[in-house]
C-alpha positions as CSV (number, residue, x, y, z in Angstrom):
1,M,118.3,115.9,66.8
2,D,117.2,115.6,70.2
3,A,116.4,119.1,71.7
4,E,116.4,118.3,75.3
5,R,119.6,115.9,74.7
6,S,121.8,116.7,77.4
7,G,125.0,118.6,76.3
8,P,127.9,116.7,78.4
9,V,126.8,113.5,77.5
10,D,125.7,114.3,73.9
11,K,129.6,115.8,73.8
12,A,130.8,112.4,75.3
13,S,128.7,110.1,73.4
14,K,129.5,111.5,70.1
15,A,133.5,111.5,71.4
16,L,133.3,107.9,71.9
17,T,131.6,107.0,68.7
18,A,133.6,109.3,66.4
19,T,136.9,108.0,68.0
20,G,136.0,104.3,68.7
21,S,137.8,104.8,72.4
22,H,136.9,102.7,74.8
23,S,138.5,105.3,77.9
24,L,136.4,105.0,81.1
25,L,134.0,107.9,81.5
26,S,135.1,110.8,83.6
27,P,133.4,111.3,86.9
28,P,134.3,114.9,86.9
29,E,132.0,115.4,83.8
30,L,129.5,113.3,84.9
31,A,128.9,115.2,88.4
32,D,128.9,118.6,86.2
33,S,126.4,117.2,84.1
34,L,124.0,116.2,87.1
35,A,124.8,119.4,89.0
36,S,123.3,121.5,85.7
37,D,120.5,118.8,84.5
38,R,119.1,116.2,87.5
39,T,116.2,115.4,85.6
40,K,115.6,111.6,85.2
41,R,116.1,111.6,81.5
42,N,119.8,112.6,82.0
43,V,120.4,110.3,84.8
44,E,119.0,107.9,82.5
45,R,121.7,108.8,79.6
46,W,124.5,108.8,82.1
47,A,123.9,105.6,83.4
48,G,123.6,104.3,79.9
49,L,126.7,105.4,79.0
50,M,128.2,104.0,82.2
51,A,126.7,100.6,81.4
52,R,128.3,100.9,77.6
53,E,131.8,102.3,78.4
54,G,132.6,101.8,82.2
55,I,134.0,103.6,85.0
56,D,136.6,103.5,87.6
57,F,134.2,103.3,90.6
58,E,136.9,104.2,93.3
59,A,137.4,107.4,91.3
60,F,133.8,107.8,91.2
61,F,133.3,107.6,95.0
62,D,136.5,110.1,95.3
63,E,134.0,112.4,93.3
64,M,131.4,111.7,95.1
65,R,133.1,112.4,98.5
66,R,134.4,116.0,97.0
67,R,131.3,117.1,95.6
68,K,129.0,118.9,98.1
69,F,125.3,118.5,98.4
70,P,123.2,118.2,96.2
71,V,125.3,117.0,93.7
72,K,126.7,114.4,96.1
73,W,123.1,113.2,96.4
74,Y,122.3,113.3,92.6
75,M,125.2,110.8,92.2
76,T,124.4,108.4,94.6
77,W,120.8,108.4,93.0
78,M,122.2,107.7,89.3
79,L,124.3,105.0,91.3
80,S,121.3,103.0,92.4
81,R,119.6,103.2,89.2
82,F,122.9,102.0,87.3
83,V,123.3,98.9,89.7
84,E,119.6,98.2,89.6
85,R,119.8,97.5,85.5
86,N,123.3,96.5,85.5
87,R,123.9,94.0,88.7
88,P,127.0,92.0,87.8
89,D,128.8,95.6,87.1
90,G,127.4,97.4,90.4
91,A,128.5,94.2,92.1
92,R,132.5,95.1,91.3
93,A,131.5,98.2,93.6
94,Q,129.9,96.6,96.3
95,R,132.8,97.4,98.8
96,L,133.1,100.9,97.7
97,I,129.2,101.3,98.6
98,W,129.6,99.4,101.9
99,Q,132.4,101.8,102.8
100,M,130.4,104.7,102.0
101,L,127.4,103.7,103.9
102,G,129.9,103.7,107.0
103,D,131.0,107.1,106.2
104,C,127.5,108.7,105.5
105,E,124.8,110.0,107.8
106,N,122.6,111.8,105.2
107,A,119.3,109.9,105.0
108,S,118.2,109.9,101.4
109,M,121.8,109.1,100.2
110,R,121.7,106.3,102.9
111,R,118.4,105.2,101.3
112,E,120.0,104.9,98.0
113,L,123.3,103.1,98.8
114,W,121.5,100.6,100.6
115,R,119.1,99.9,97.8
116,A,121.7,99.3,95.4
117,L,122.8,97.0,98.1
118,S,119.7,95.0,97.6
119,F,120.5,94.1,94.1
120,I,123.5,92.8,94.5
121,E,125.2,89.7,95.6
122,I,126.8,90.4,98.4
123,D,130.6,88.7,98.6
124,D,131.2,86.5,101.4
125,D,133.7,88.4,103.4
126,I,131.6,91.3,103.9
127,A,128.2,89.9,104.2
128,G,128.4,88.8,107.7
129,E,128.5,92.8,108.5
130,V,126.2,93.7,106.2
131,F,123.9,91.5,107.3
132,D,124.2,92.1,111.2
133,A,124.0,96.5,110.0
134,A,120.6,95.5,107.8
135,V,118.9,93.9,110.3
136,E,119.8,96.5,113.0
137,I,118.6,99.1,110.6
138,T,115.4,96.9,110.2
139,A,114.7,96.7,113.7
140,S,115.1,100.4,114.6
141,P,111.8,102.7,114.4
142,R,114.3,105.8,114.7
143,Q,115.7,104.7,111.3
144,P,113.6,106.1,108.3
145,I,111.1,103.9,106.8
146,A,112.7,104.0,103.2
147,V,116.0,103.2,104.9
148,R,114.6,100.0,106.9
149,A,112.7,99.0,103.5
150,H,116.1,98.6,101.5
151,A,117.7,97.2,104.4
152,I,115.1,94.4,104.8
153,F,115.4,93.3,101.3
154,T,119.4,93.4,101.4
155,A,118.9,91.2,104.6
156,R,116.8,88.9,102.9
157,N,119.2,88.3,100.2
158,I,121.9,87.4,102.4
159,A,119.8,85.3,104.4
160,L,118.0,83.0,102.4
161,P,120.3,80.4,101.7
162,Y,121.4,80.1,105.6
163,A,118.8,78.7,108.2
164,E,120.5,80.4,110.8
165,L,120.1,83.7,109.1
166,R,116.9,83.1,108.2
167,R,115.5,82.1,111.9
168,E,117.2,85.9,113.2
169,L,115.8,87.7,110.3
170,R,112.4,86.0,111.1
171,L,112.1,87.3,114.1
172,T,113.1,90.9,113.7
173,L,110.3,90.7,110.6
174,E,107.8,89.0,113.2
175,T,108.2,92.1,115.3
176,T,108.6,94.9,112.7
177,G,105.4,92.8,110.8
178,R,103.2,94.9,114.0
179,E,104.3,98.5,113.4
180,E,102.1,101.2,112.4
181,S,104.0,101.9,109.0
182,P,101.9,100.1,106.2
183,G,104.9,99.9,104.1
184,I,107.4,97.8,106.7
185,R,104.4,95.8,107.7
186,A,104.0,94.8,104.0
187,R,107.4,94.3,103.6
188,S,107.7,92.3,106.3
189,R,105.1,89.9,105.9
190,N,106.5,89.5,102.0
191,V,110.2,88.6,103.1
192,L,108.7,86.6,106.1
193,R,106.7,84.4,103.5
194,E,109.8,84.3,101.4
195,L,111.5,82.9,104.4
196,R,109.1,80.4,105.3
197,K,109.2,79.1,102.0
198,A,112.6,78.8,102.0
199,D,112.5,76.8,105.5
200,A,109.4,74.3,104.0
201,T,112.2,73.8,101.1
202,S,115.1,72.7,102.9
203,D,113.6,70.8,105.5
204,L,111.4,68.6,102.3
205,D,115.8,68.6,101.0
206,R,116.7,66.7,104.3
207,H,113.5,64.4,104.5
208,P,112.5,63.8,101.4
């Protein structure tokens, strides 16, 4: 047996195996485990269980709101890793992620929530709001660099299929590409190349 295995995760995994139960994971149990062990190893274990057994996202976000820092932040960090590896499942939580972003002022949590959105295909009914917010954050040097970096990729994903949105995002990135931050400059240049490539492809489709 792995001596470093997290107790709560081990118990949850064994119970599910023994009973054959497909009950959803318990957000309070998950939060308690992260409170006592926030190692990457423990986060990865819970993310794996979450992917295999499922979780009620509304209950997860309710639990996150009830918790104090730093557990609230640990749960957000785990969520973004889960979404990165399980994008279709993560997409089901996108409205809750978006709602949490609207309520959240903590920079570390905002970074991870934007990171989670950057892996998701955003639904049409909220895509306009998300895009506008992402562009506004991208353009603001007052925002933390890591938050802006993930907002850039979220805006790119929404904009790529639409010429009008590509133009709007290009104008913003042509400005941010001249900033002092090497990270923002690099991301701006990379996304600009993608947008210009999409424009060129679109032109070829219209004028074969």
